N, C-alpha and C positions, 0 to 999 in steps of 0.2 A: 348850460349852467346846472351845476349839481345842487344848489341850494345851500351849500356849506357855509356856515357863519365863522366869524373869527373865534367864537367861543368853542365851536367844534374843533377847529384847527389847533387851538391850545390843548384841548383835551386829547386829541390824537397824539400830539407831540409831547405831552406830559409837563407842558410848561405851566406849573401851578401859579407861579407869580403872575403871569399874564392872565391866567383864568380869574385868579381873584380880582385883578384889576377890572376885567371886563364885567364880572358879576357885581362889582361895586358901582360900576357905571350903568347898572340895570340891564345888562344883557340877559336875554330870555333863555333859561336853561331848558324850557320846554319846546323850543323851535325844532321843527322836524325838517330834514332835507327832503329831496325829491323821492327818496326811498322810504321815508318815514323814520329815519335814524335821528335820534337825539344825540347831544354831546355826551350823555351817559352811554347810550349804546356804543358809541365810538371808543370811549375810555375802557369800557368792559372788554370790548372786542380787542384792544391792543394791550390789555394787561396794566393799565395805569391805576394802580390801586390808590394812590394819593389823590389822583383826579376824582376817582369813584367816591371816595370818602367825602370829598368837598361837594360833589354834585348831589349826592343823595340827601344833603341837608337843604338844599335850595330848590330842587326840582320838585314840582307839584305832583307829577305822575311818573313814578320810577318804573312802573310796569308797563308803560305804554308800548304797544306792538309796532314793529316795522310793517311795511306793506306786505311782506311775505311772512307775517305772523310771528316774528321772533321779539322776545323781550331781552333786555339787557343781559339777564341771568343766562338766557339761552346761548347767547353770543360768547359770554365768558366761558361756560362749559365747553362749547365746541371748540374753543381755542386752547383748552386746558388750564385756564386761569381759575383754579378751584377755589383759592383764597377770596377772589372776588365774587365768585358764585356763593360762597358761604356767607360773605358779608351781606350780599343781597337777600339771601335766603332769611337771614336773622331780622332784617328790617321789614320784611314782607310780613 
């Protein structure tokens, strides 16, 4: 089992309506999977800017590191999602 939550799945797929519904039902945005990824890591990696904008408002620790030492901003930059990286830089 990879430890992926429904919130993470919604973040990866860019399903903002489902994401909002899960957050309203008190889904924990700070939950990490077996590799230390949060929903924000996944959204940043996939280039889901709308999801990132939602998650940065609700996640307590937006700069949490994965088990291999990557922050969401690192994943966004590595995938060429520079708009997301800039957004994350502004709020840090």
